[in-house]
C-alpha positions as semicolon CSV with decimal commas, in nm:
position;residue;x (nm);y (nm);z (nm)
1;M;0,353;0,477;-0,047
2;P;0,434;0,151;-0,226
3;L;0,141;-0,075;-0,308
4;L;0,267;-0,350;-0,075
5;D;0,279;-0,104;0,215
6;R;-0,078;0,006;0,145
7;H;-0,191;-0,354;0,120
8;A;-0,015;-0,442;0,446
9;E;-0,161;-0,138;0,621
10;S;-0,509;-0,217;0,492
11;S;-0,481;-0,576;0,606
12;I;-0,363;-0,482;0,953
13;R;-0,638;-0,222;0,990
14;T;-0,898;-0,497;0,947
15;I;-0,792;-0,630;1,287
16;F;-0,918;-0,315;1,454
17;T;-1,250;-0,295;1,269
18;Q;-1,396;-0,624;1,387
19;P;-1,721;-0,599;1,587
20;T;-1,636;-0,839;1,872
21;A;-1,331;-0,922;2,082
22;D;-1,321;-1,281;1,955
23;L;-1,326;-1,162;1,594
24;V;-1,050;-0,909;1,667
25;R;-0,821;-1,185;1,793
26;S;-0,921;-1,420;1,513
27;Q;-0,856;-1,154;1,249
28;L;-0,508;-1,092;1,389
29;D;-0,434;-1,464;1,343
30;T;-0,574;-1,450;0,990
31;V;-0,366;-1,145;0,896
32;A;-0,052;-1,295;1,052
33;D;-0,104;-1,616;0,855
34;M;-0,161;-1,414;0,538
35;F;0,187;-1,260;0,577
36;G;0,340;-1,587;0,696
37;N;0,476;-1,740;0,375
38;Q;0,625;-1,428;0,224
39;F;0,711;-1,237;0,542
40;P;0,769;-1,482;0,828
41;K;0,923;-1,211;1,048
42;V;0,608;-0,999;1,016
43;R;0,396;-1,299;1,110
44;A;0,612;-1,371;1,414
45;M;0,606;-1,006;1,518
46;L;0,227;-0,984;1,494
47;L;0,177;-1,303;1,692
48;E;0,430;-1,198;1,953
49;A;0,251;-0,866;2,000
50;K;-0,100;-1,017;1,985
51;E;-0,188;-0,944;2,347
52;D;-0,073;-0,583;2,318
53;L;-0,237;-0,525;1,979
54;T;-0,570;-0,665;2,094
55;A;-0,569;-0,521;2,447
56;F;-0,839;-0,270;2,351
57;A;-1,077;-0,563;2,296
58;H;-1,091;-0,621;2,673
59;F;-1,304;-0,306;2,697
60;L;-1,666;-0,281;2,591
61;P;-1,693;-0,228;2,213
62;R;-1,861;0,110;2,261
63;H;-1,531;0,239;2,405
64;W;-1,308;0,109;2,125
65;K;-1,329;0,420;1,906
66;K;-1,222;0,641;2,195
67;I;-0,914;0,433;2,272
68;Q;-0,806;0,353;1,917
69;S;-0,554;0,630;1,936
70;T;-0,401;0,765;2,252
71;N;-0,169;0,985;2,048
72;P;-0,315;1,338;2,035
73;L;-0,139;1,414;1,706
74;E;-0,301;1,110;1,543
75;R;-0,638;1,235;1,664
76;I;-0,575;1,580;1,518
77;D;-0,470;1,422;1,189
78;A;-0,787;1,213;1,187
79;L;-1,005;1,515;1,264
80;H;-0,833;1,737;1,006
81;P;-0,734;1,522;0,708
82;E;-0,714;1,833;0,490
83;L;-0,393;1,943;0,664
84;P;-0,077;1,861;0,471
85;E;0,160;1,624;0,646
86;G;0,390;1,815;0,878
87;A;0,169;2,124;0,892
88;P;0,090;2,252;1,239
89;A;-0,266;2,167;1,336
90;L;-0,288;2,444;1,589
91;P;-0,201;2,807;1,528
92;N;0,124;2,939;1,665
93;T;0,015;3,169;1,946
94;T;0,359;3,285;2,054
95;N;0,429;3,653;1,996
96;T;0,717;3,680;1,752
97;T;0,717;4,058;1,727
98;T;0,975;4,255;1,917
99;S;0,901;4,586;2,077
């Protein structure tokens, strides 16, 4: 992964690690402004999606971790970081033998 991509990803992740809803929304503005000069389209995209990106902040903070990812594959990846990318997380239980 190129350094810029890692930096961008790290910056965007800071939005989701803020302790309060107000700080979540404020951090999104900060990150969008950080990208603004060099990547105006990224800034516009983040601001346009602000309500969707920060929707989780309408819930109580104790629920945020549970709703961070609604994608079951992302959850499996997070629970099993030792798996190589693309490897099946669950064993194949189909019978492949013929009788």
